[in-house]
N, C-alpha and C positions, 0 to 999 in steps of 0.2 A: 592544126584541126589533133589532138589528143587520140592516141593509139586507140583504140576500145581495150585490152588488158589493162592501161596506163589510168583508166577512168577511175573514179571514185565508185566504191560500192553501192553506193547508197546515196541517192537525190535527195534531200528534204526539202518540202516546196511549202510555204508557209503561206496562206492563203486566207482570206479575209470574207467577213459578211456576204461579201460585194460577190464572192464564188469565182467561178469563171473569169469574168467581166474583168476582175483586178487582177491578173493574170499579166506576168510580163510574157513577152516570148518564150524566154528559159525555161521558164517555171512551165506553158504549155505542154513545150516540144519535149523537157524532160517526163511529163504524166502521159501524153499518148504515147510516147515509145515504151512506156515501162511495161515488163511483165507482171508485176506483184505491187497495186496498191496498195499500202498500210494506213490508216486511218480513223477517225471515230467516225461513227455512223452519218453524220450530221454534215461532216466533211466528205464524204464519199458521197453522198447525195448532191452535191454540189460540181460534182463534175456530169462532162456530157456523154453523150454514147460514142464517141472519137476517142476517148481515152478507155480501148478496149481491154485493157487487160484485168488477172485475175482482182477482185478488189475483197482487202483482208480487213476487217473491222476490229479494232483493238480488246484485248479480252479484260476482263477486271480484278483483280489490279494489274494497271498497267507495268508499273518500273520491274517486276517479278518477269515479264513475259519477254520482251525486250531480246535478252539472250539466245530462247528459244527460238523466235521469229526472225533474227536474223538468220540464226542455222538453217533453218526450214527453207529457205530462199536465197543458200549461200549458190552462188553463180548465177543466177537468175538476175535481169534490169529492174531493179528495187527501185520505189519510188515511195516518199512516207509523206502522207501532209501534219502539219501543223499550223494550229492559232497563230497567225500572225507571224510575229517573228522566231524562228525557233528556240535561238539560243535565248532569249529572253522568259523565264519558270515557262518554259517548253519542254517538246518529248528532246530537241537534238543534245540535251546537255549527258539522258542518259545514252543516246546512240554515240556520241562523242564516247564516255565511258565506258563503253560495252564494246565498240571497232575499232576506235582511235580516231583520230581530227582527219588524220588524211585519207581516211574510208570515205568519207563524207564533201559533198558537193551540199552548200550551204544557199536557199536564195529564199532570205526572209522578206517579208512582208512587213507593210506597217502595222506595229501592234498595237492593242489596246489601248495600252497607255499612251501611245504617241496620238492617235486618233483624241481620246477621253483629255490632254492635256489642250491639243486644239480646239478642240471644241468648248471648254472651259477658258479658254486663255490664259493660263498657266504656263509658265515656264516651268517644261519637264527638269531640269537639273534641279530647281528647287521643290520638288514633289519627291514625299516620301510612298515610298509602293509599298504594300500588304499584300502576300497573295493566299489565297482563304479558299485555292482548289487543292483538296489534297494533304490541310494541313489548318491545324486548329486556329479558328478567325479572334483567340483571345489573344493574338499577338498586336493585336490594334493596337491594346494598351498600352502598348508600350511604345507608341508613335502620336499617342496623346500630348500634343504639348497647344495651347493657346495660340492663337494664330497660325499655326499650321494647316497646310495641306497635304492631305492624302488621298492615293486612290487605292480601294480593295479589289482587286482581281476573285470575282463573284462564280463560285460553280453551280449555282444554280439560282430560281426565281426566288427562294426563300431567304438567300441571303441578305436583300437590305433590309428586312424586318430584325432579322437576328443584328443586322450592322446595329442600327436604329435600339435595341435592348440592350446591347453593351455600354452604345456613346452614352443611355441612360444612368446606367450603372455605376460606369464609373465617373458619373461627373461632368457630363458634356454633352447633356441634354442642349444647349442650347445651338450645338453645332448645327451647319446646313448642310444637307446632304442631298447630290443630285444622283440620280439613277440614269447611264448608260444603257439604251439600249440595241443590241445589231449594228453597233456601229459600224460605220462605211458601206450599210449596206442600205438597200431602196426601204427596208423598215424601220430603218432607225428611229429611235423617239427616246425621250425624255421625262422623267419625274424628277422635280424640284420640290423639297421639302424642310423640315427643321426635323431634330431627332425626338424630342420632346412630344412630338404631337403627327408623330409619324402614325400614319394609317391608310399607304397607299398597298391597293390588293397587288399579289403576285401576278410580274408581268411575266417577257420574254426571260428564257434562264439564263442566256447568253448577255451578260450584264456587267457592268464594271462603273463601282459605288464612287461616289468622288465626295470628300468629307471636308468640309471648313472649318479646321474645332476652335469651339471657341470653349472654355471653362465656365462653369456654372458657378454664384456665387459660394464661397464656402468651400468650394474644391481645393484641396491639398493641392496644391505646385509641387511636383518629382522633377526633380534634375536628372540630369543626365549624368553627373557625375557621381561616385558614390559616396555614401552618405545620407540613404534616403531617411526622412523623418523616422523613427523608432513607430507611430501610429499607421506606419504607412502597410507592418505586418499584421498578421494575426498571430499569436504567441502567448505561451504559458510563461513567460520568462526566459526562457532559454532563447535570448535572442542576443547576438553580438552587437553591441548597442553603438551608437553612428559615430560616435567621432570615434571608436577604436575600428569601426565596419571601415571607414576610411582609411585610416595607416594602415591595416590591413591586404586591404585592394588594393593600395599603393605599393606596397611590399609583395603582390601576387603578379600581379604587373600584368593585366591581360592585354594579348595582342589575338587580331585577329585569327581566326581557324584553331587557337590553341583550346588543347583540353584541360579543366579542371576537374580535380577528387576532391570535395569539400565532404571529409569525412566526422561525423557527428553530426551534420546537417541542423539539428537544432529546428532553428526555423527557415532554412535554408537562405537567410537572408546573403551570405556571402557568395552563393552558389549564383542566386538572383542577379546582382546585383554586377557579377561578373559577365553573367551572359547580358545585359546590360548595357556591357562597356561595348559592343560589335555585334552585328546579329549572324556574323558567320563564328563567333565563339561560342563553345559548347559544355557542359558541365554535367558530372553525377554527381547527385549526392547522396551518400548514401547514411542511413538511420536506422538505430533499432529500433525504436518504442514506434508501434504501427499508425500510434494518432498522429503521431509529431510526423510521420512520413505523409500522412494524407494532411496535415498543413500545409507542409512545404509545397504541397501539388495544388493547394489552393493561391499560396503566395505567389506562386511561378505564374498560374492563371493568371492573379488578378495584376500583377504588374508588368504584365505584355510577355511571359519569355515562357512560354507552355512548351517548349523545343525542352526543359531541364528533365534530365530523367532521374528518377528516385528508384534509390535500391533500397529497402527495407531488409533488413539481417545488421548484426552485431560486426565490426571489424574487429582483426584484419579480415577472417572469414570471408566473408561479402565482397571482398574487396578482389577475391578471385575470378579471375574471367573479365575481367572490365580491361579497358582499350588503353596501351600506355599513354598515360598522362605526361602535359608540359607543367605542370603546377599542384601541387596536393596542401589542400588548409588543412590544419587537424586542430576542431574546436572542440575536442570532446576527448575522454577516454584515453588520453596520454599514457597512463600507466597500465595499461593494458598489455598483456604477453605479447611481445612481437611486434605490436603494430607500429612501431617509427622505422623498426627494422623494415618491415613487409612494404612500406609507404616509400622511404628509400632505396630500396632495391628496384620499384618499381621506376625510379625515375629514369629519366633517358639522363646523359651527359650534358648541361645546360636547363635542366629541369630546375625549378626552387618549391623548396618545402617552407611554410612558413605554419607555424602552434603559436594558439596564443594559451595561456593559462592565468588562473588566480590562486591555484594553490601552491602550498611549497612543498609538495614531493613534487608535484612534475614539475614546477619552476628548477628543484633540484637536477629533474632528468633532463633538462633543457638545457641545465648550463653545465653539466657533465658531454651530452652531442656537442654542443659549442666548442667546449677544448677540442675535441678529436674533428671537427669538421670545421669550423671558423663558420664564416658567416657572422650576424648582428645579434644581438643580444641584446633586449630596449624592455624599458620598464614606461609601459603608459601609463599615465594618472590624469583621470580629467578632476576637477571640481566644478560644481555648478553653483550660484548663486541663489540662495532661497531666505524664507523669512524665518529671523530669529527675533522675536516679539514684534517690537517698532522699529526695529532695526534688519538689518541683512546681512547674514554671512555666508561663509563656503561650507557647504554639502560633498564630501568625496566620495566619490566612487572606489570600490575594491580596485585598486592597482591590478595590468594588466601582466605580465611577459611574455613578449613575442620572442620568437627566436625566428629568423629568417635565413636563407642562405640558398646558394647557386650549387648544386652540385658541378664538380670538377671531371674532366673528363680522365677516363681511370690512367 
């Protein structure tokens, strides 16, 4: 047996809608022995009287309260209740970040995703999961592809109706929806329907929404690779066009967890497609025009990446205080005093900088930086076939000069 002094400081017990009856012996023993049990009110109500420890309900907002609660109950036998699997969109992550993994003993319960896939007959590895718990449900838009299956973790009883609205707005009204309530518990219930005609009344707040995606006729098909159609964006002409955008994202080379500064955001297309590359990618779009900044936010929500942070202000001043970037894209304002210098200084070794321009003045500046720092200087020219009377000819877009470079070690 592990000595008391060597045992983890916090036991995290996953619990389902089946409550105490669904817990294994280890979970029951930990909760019965705890001097303090922390959890949501619904979870705490599932415990029997034999769990005699002090019961503490999580305050709202939850995440900022974690350090204080851990400090208040340090030295006591502390158990934390979590819904389902604590390490899957659960409190386990916050506890691990604050207390360290070694301080935790995690006893997982089947997650709502496991139950939902079992009820729907879906292979879990083939399902996309979107959490709307404490997050913007607009992220669902990024998972909408014809034939895909998506599970939405719902924070309340109103979520299914909001999901149906979003599906209709994004052109996925024919999608089938199944609301799975109280999964694994004695009151388990399901409601089936189609987003276009969804009219079910609000049910239980403990629910998961299963979506079988069907794209309506005429709805644009949005690929997962960079280079979305230009008309996927709301813009006023300040938009990095499709083919140049695809080349720019290839040069920026997004990877999971990395942060992009999109300087001179315009319509936000570079930051949006950076974020669509992976759910762990992060981005800040800096735009001095407030109207365009609001437009960037709308584009991010419409294309499923509401996590894009938009800063309204002129660079380089607006860059002060931002987290260190892994990559920087400069799409406008290159000749502004100190902009290139500030962006270059902010990059760590190995960071990438990509700058695009169509003007001779900015091209001369990029040429000078290319001479000093190397990298690649590229001319991107795109021509499209257009009618010329009864014939067809080429219409040349303005060529774009692109400088891309990786910052070397000092």
